[in-house]
Every structure is written in C-alpha cells, then in structure tokens.
C-alpha positions in Angstrom: 24.4 4.8 -15.5 20.8 4.7 -14.4 19.7 7.6 -12.3 16.9 7.4 -9.5 13.7 8.8 -10.4 14.0 10.9 -7.3 16.6 12.9 -9.3 14.8 13.5 -12.4 12.7 16.3 -13.6 8.8 15.7 -14.5 9.6 15.9 -18.1 12.2 13.1 -18.0 10.0 10.9 -16.3 7.4 11.2 -19.1 5.3 14.1 -18.0 2.8 15.0 -15.1 0.7 12.0 -15.7 3.3 9.3 -16.1 3.2 6.7 -13.5 6.8 7.3 -12.4 5.7 11.0 -11.4 2.6 9.6 -9.7 4.7 7.2 -7.8 7.1 9.7 -6.8 4.4 12.1 -5.7 2.9 9.3 -3.3 6.6 8.6 -1.9 7.1 12.4 -1.3 3.7 12.4 0.6 4.6 9.2 2.6 8.1 11.1 3.5 6.0 14.1 5.0 3.6 11.6 6.9 6.7 9.7 8.3 8.3 13.0 9.6 4.9 13.9 11.0 4.7 10.5 12.7 7.9 10.8 14.5 7.5 11.5 18.1 3.7 11.0 18.2 1.9 9.0 21.0 -1.7 8.1 21.8 -4.6 9.1 19.5 -2.2 11.5 17.6 0.0 8.5 16.4 -3.1 6.6 15.5 -4.5 9.6 13.2 -1.3 9.8 11.5 -0.9 5.9 11.1 -4.4 5.8 9.5 -3.3 8.5 7.0 -0.3 6.4 6.3 -2.3 3.3 5.9 -4.8 4.7 3.3 -1.8 6.0 1.3 0.4 3.1 1.4 -2.2 0.0 1.1 -3.9 1.8 -1.8 -0.5 2.8 -3.6 0.8 -0.9 -3.1 -2.3 -2.6 -4.5 -2.1 -0.4 -7.6 1.5 -1.3 -8.1 0.6 -5.1 -7.7 -2.3 -5.1 -10.1 -0.9 -2.5 -12.7 2.9 -2.2 -12.6 4.2 -5.6 -11.4 2.7 -7.6 -14.1 4.3 -5.1 -16.7 7.7 -5.3 -15.0 7.7 -9.1 -15.0 6.9 -9.1 -18.7 9.5 -6.5 -20.0 12.5 -6.9 -17.8 14.4 -10.2 -18.0 14.8 -10.1 -14.0 11.5 -8.7 -13.5 10.2 -11.7 -11.4 13.2 -11.1 -9.0 12.8 -7.3 -8.8 8.8 -7.7 -7.9 9.5 -10.5 -5.7 11.6 -8.5 -3.4 9.1 -5.7 -3.4 5.9 -7.9 -2.8 8.1 -9.3 0.3 8.3 -5.6 1.6 4.7 -4.9 1.1 4.1 -8.1 2.9 5.9 -7.1 5.8 4.2 -3.9 6.0 1.0 -5.5 6.2 2.0 -7.8 9.0 3.7 -4.8 11.0 0.7 -2.7 10.6 -1.7 -5.7 11.7 0.5 -6.2 14.7 0.4 -2.6 15.7 -3.3 -2.4 15.7 -3.2 -5.4 18.6 -0.4 -3.6 20.6 -1.5 -1.2 23.5 0.2 2.4 23.2 1.8 1.9 26.8 3.6 -1.5 25.5 7.2 -1.3 25.2 7.2 -3.5 22.3 5.0 -1.1 20.3 8.1 1.4 19.6 10.3 -1.6 18.0 7.3 -2.5 15.8 6.5 1.1 14.7 10.5 1.6 14.3 10.6 -1.5 11.9 7.5 -0.4 10.0 9.3 3.0 9.1 12.5 1.3 8.2 10.7 -1.2 5.7 8.7 1.7 4.2 11.7 3.6 3.4 13.6 0.6 2.3 10.4 0.2 -0.2 10.6 3.5 -1.7 14.7 3.5 -2.3 14.2 0.1 -3.9 11.6 1.3 -6.2 13.1 4.5 -7.1 16.7 3.7 -7.2 16.4 0.3 -8.8 13.1 -0.8 -10.1 11.6 2.4 -11.8 14.8 3.4 -13.5 14.7 0.0 -15.3 11.2 0.2 -16.2 12.1 3.7 -17.6 14.5 2.3 -20.0 12.1 -0.5 -21.2 9.2 1.8 -21.9 8.6 5.1 -23.8 6.8 8.2 -22.5 3.6 7.2 -24.1 3.6 3.9 -22.2 4.4 5.3 -19.0 1.5 7.8 -19.3 -0.8 5.0 -20.0 0.4 3.0 -17.2 -0.2 6.2 -15.2 -3.8 6.2 -16.0 -4.3 2.5 -15.3 -2.4 2.8 -11.8 -4.4 6.0 -11.0 -7.7 4.2 -11.4 -6.5 1.1 -9.7 -5.4 3.2 -6.8 -8.8 5.0 -6.5 -10.8 1.6 -6.0 -8.2 -0.4 -3.9 -8.3 -1.5 -0.2 -6.9 1.0 2.4 -6.0 -1.4 5.4 -3.8 -4.3 5.8 -4.7 -7.7 4.4 -1.6 -10.1 5.2 -3.3 -13.3 4.3 -4.2 -12.2 0.6 -2.0 -12.9 -2.2 0.2 -10.0 -3.6 -0.5 -11.3 -7.1 -3.5 -12.0 -9.4 -5.9 -13.7 -9.2 -5.8 -13.2 -5.5 -5.5 -9.7 -5.3 -7.8 -8.9 -8.2 -10.6 -11.2 -6.9 -10.4 -9.8 -3.2 -9.6 -6.0 -4.2 -13.0 -4.8 -5.1 -15.1 -6.0 -1.8 -12.1 -5.2 0.5 -11.9 -1.7 -0.9 -15.6 -1.3 -0.4 -15.4 -2.5 3.2 -12.3 -0.6 4.1 -13.6 2.7 2.7 -16.8 2.1 4.5 -14.9 1.4 7.7 -12.7 4.6 7.2 -15.9 6.9 6.8 -17.4 5.2 10.2 -14.1 5.6 12.0 -13.8 9.3 11.0 -17.4 10.2 12.1 -16.5 8.5 15.5 -13.4 10.6 15.6 -15.4 13.9 14.9 -18.3 13.0 17.4 -17.4 10.4 19.7 -20.1 11.2 22.0 -22.6 10.8 19.2 -21.3 8.0 17.1 -19.0 6.0 19.2 -21.6 3.1 20.4 -23.0 2.3 17.1 -19.8 3.2 15.0 -17.6 1.2 16.8 -20.3 -1.7 16.5 -20.3 -1.1 12.7 -16.4 -0.9 12.3 -16.0 -4.4 14.0 -18.7 -5.7 11.6 -17.1 -4.3 8.5 -13.6 -5.7 9.8 -15.2 -9.1 10.3 -16.6 -9.0 6.8 -13.2 -8.0 5.4 -11.7 -11.1 7.4 -14.2 -13.5 5.6 -13.3 -12.0 2.3 -9.5 -12.9 3.4 -10.3 -16.5 4.1 -11.7 -17.2 0.5 -9.2 -19.8 -1.0 -8.9 -17.8 -4.4 -7.8 -14.5 -2.5 -4.7 -16.6 -1.4 -3.9 -17.6 -4.8 -1.0 -15.9 -6.9 -0.5 -16.3 -10.6 2.0 -19.1 -10.2 -0.6 -21.0 -8.3 0.8 -20.2 -4.9 0.1 -17.4 -2.3 2.7 -14.6 -2.1 1.6 -14.0 1.4 3.0 -15.4 4.5 
C-alpha cells in the first residue's frame, strides 16, 4: 500500500534535497499561512494573501515546468493525474484573480475566499496522498534529488501572481514564465515599499505597480503563452 509523503521520514523521501521533501516543506508553510489567514480582514488579510500568492504560484510553476512532464513520462496514467492537479491550479489562479477585484465589505468575498482555501487543501492532498507516492515508486532517490534541484531553480525564477489565461503546460508556461517572473517580482518589491512607507511611496508606487500589471497582461495575451504541449491551452 502506498503511503502519503506526509507520513514518511526525510530519509524515506530521498533525503533533504529530494523534490518530495521540498514539496512537503512548502505544503507545511502553506498550512501555517492558511491558519494565519483564518479570521483576518482588511489589510491584514491582504498581507497574508500576498504571502500565500508568492508561495503558491512559484510552487505551482515549478511543478508544472519540472515535475508534471516527468510524471506524464514515467507513469501510465500520468496524463490524468497531472490534468486533475492542473485544473486545481487553474481554479486557484481564477479565484485569486477574482479576490483582487472584490471589495473587503462585499459579502461574496467570504465565499470566494473559503473556496480558495478548500481548493488549496484539496491540491495538497491530491499531491501528497496520490501523485507523489506514485512518483516515489517510479524513481530512485538519486533521481528525486536531481528533480529537487531542478524544481528549486525553477521556483526561484517563477511568477508570484495569478495569470489565469496562461497555459499550465509548455510551451506556454515556459515562454511566459521568465518575463512574468520579472514583472511579478518587481511589482512585489514596489508594493512592499508602498506598504512600509505609504506616505512616501504610495502615489508613484501605485502607478508603477499598475504599469507592471499592465505589462504582465500584455505577456498573458501573447498567443504562444496560451499554448499547451498538446497544441491547446490548459487554461480556461
């Protein structure tokens, strides 16, 4: 019987640099952030959501560019397994994008936020309980550590914000990943400066942030960014 990676030791998962250990570490951080998010409102909620965004979107991009192609290659049902998780990632993109447009005093915001938390937790369980134990059976520890290095490199140069119209698969995600990463991470720095000293940076910072968001929107509209490896988009 396959065991969830949540119930295994670091050594069983291939060592500290194994992709399975790196994935689980991110999942544990996500769980802490979701607990912190519970009950928050206003600017406090926005701050926690931005931390969740930076974790979740960089994590998912690394999965989609490094891990899912391997799973589709080494598992006979890898296509179905990755498609299910890609659909969860797509819904997360859409829900976060919706939240960015809903005022804090709008009653519908709580419903969208609750669904976001639900999908994030479902995604973790699907990966830790189903997908990763299967990958663990197909690859040895050395291969898992090699994937861990590739995954970490991808995560460090990945987008940090929702881009629901970009494909979840190559070539779309690969083509758009670097420019979106530069734009998202620049916007993160600008927004952080505004939060730290709004009286000093707010007017200019907000203008720059909107400009970076507009540039990211242009990248999303490039036709190749919407193409998956089957010739179709995996976005909705």
